Every structure is written in structure tokens, then in C-alpha cells.
C-alpha positions in Angstrom: -356.5 -95.0 -72.5 -357.1 -92.7 -69.1 -359.6 -90.5 -68.1 -359.7 -87.4 -66.2 -362.7 -84.9 -64.9 -361.5 -81.7 -65.4 -363.5 -78.7 -64.2 -362.9 -75.3 -65.9 -363.0 -71.8 -64.3 -363.6 -68.4 -65.8 -366.1 -66.8 -68.4 -367.4 -70.4 -69.2 -370.9 -70.5 -68.6 -373.4 -68.3 -71.6 -370.5 -68.1 -74.4 -370.7 -71.4 -76.0 -368.1 -72.7 -73.7 -370.1 -76.6 -73.4 -370.7 -76.6 -77.7 -366.9 -76.1 -78.3 -366.1 -78.7 -75.9 -368.4 -81.2 -77.6 -367.0 -80.5 -81.1 -362.8 -81.2 -80.2 -363.8 -83.9 -78.1 -365.7 -85.3 -81.2 -362.7 -84.5 -83.3 -360.3 -86.2 -81.3 -362.2 -89.5 -80.6 -363.0 -88.5 -76.8 -366.0 -90.0 -74.7 -367.5 -88.4 -71.8 -369.8 -85.3 -70.9 -369.6 -81.8 -70.4 -372.7 -79.6 -67.7 -372.6 -76.5 -66.4 -372.0 -76.3 -62.3 -374.1 -74.0 -59.8 -371.2 -72.5 -58.9 -369.7 -70.8 -62.3 -367.6 -73.1 -63.7 -367.9 -76.1 -66.3 -367.6 -80.0 -65.0 -365.8 -82.3 -68.3 -365.5 -85.9 -67.7 -363.6 -87.2 -71.1 -361.7 -90.7 -71.6 -359.7 -91.7 -74.6 -356.3 -92.1 -75.6 -353.5 -90.3 -73.7 -352.4 -88.3 -76.7 -355.9 -87.1 -77.5 -356.5 -86.2 -74.0 -353.4 -83.9 -74.0 -354.7 -82.2 -76.7 -357.8 -81.9 -75.7 -356.4 -80.1 -72.4 -354.5 -78.3 -74.7 -358.8 -76.8 -76.4 -360.0 -76.8 -73.2 -357.5 -74.0 -71.6 -358.0 -72.3 -75.0 -361.3 -72.3 -75.5 -364.0 -70.6 -77.9 -363.9 -66.9 -79.0 -366.1 -65.6 -75.9 -364.9 -67.3 -73.4 -362.0 -66.0 -70.9 -360.6 -69.3 -68.6 -358.9 -68.7 -65.5 -357.6 -72.2 -64.3 -358.4 -76.2 -65.7 -358.3 -78.4 -62.6 -357.4 -81.6 -63.7 -358.5 -84.9 -61.9 -357.8 -88.5 -62.6 -360.9 -90.5 -63.2 -361.7 -94.0 -63.5 -363.2 -94.8 -67.2 -367.1 -94.8 -67.3 -367.7 -96.5 -70.5 -369.1 -93.6 -72.3 -369.9 -93.9 -75.8 -369.4 -91.0 -77.5 -369.9 -87.2 -75.8 -372.9 -85.3 -74.8 -373.7 -82.1 -73.3 -375.8 -82.4 -70.0 
């Protein structure tokens, strides 16, 4: 079990990115949240099994059809014990 905080940069606000992240997280059994940041990035906090987080990060880099992801920064984080995945 691992936990990460991701900072996703690119065209990721106003294109359904957070809802895409929610669907991917639920499909992979990942807990946490996604939220827009004032600087145009999306912050994603996620915890779950290592294998699922690897696939999740791949999906974060891809994004939905209308998004353009330029970078995904990953930072180690302490598990928060969240139940489910939420959009903030």
C-alpha cells in the first residue's frame, strides 16, 4: 500500500479531467481526492496497492479526450485512510 500526491499540469481544468480521475480511481480501488488548484493544475491525492497506483498514474498522464497533460509530478505522501475517491 502506497500513497502519492500528484500535480497535473496542462489543459486539465474545464475538460472533465477530475471526473475522469474519479472514474479511474473507482475502477482501480484507489482512495483519495482530486481538486483544481488556482494556478491551473489539478492536485490528485491517491492511496492504494502499488500495482493499481502504477496503472492509475499511467491514466493520469493520458487524461480524457479533451485534456492535454503536459506533466505529472509525483510526490510521496503518508496514507490518509480515506474511504473512496472524491472530487473537491
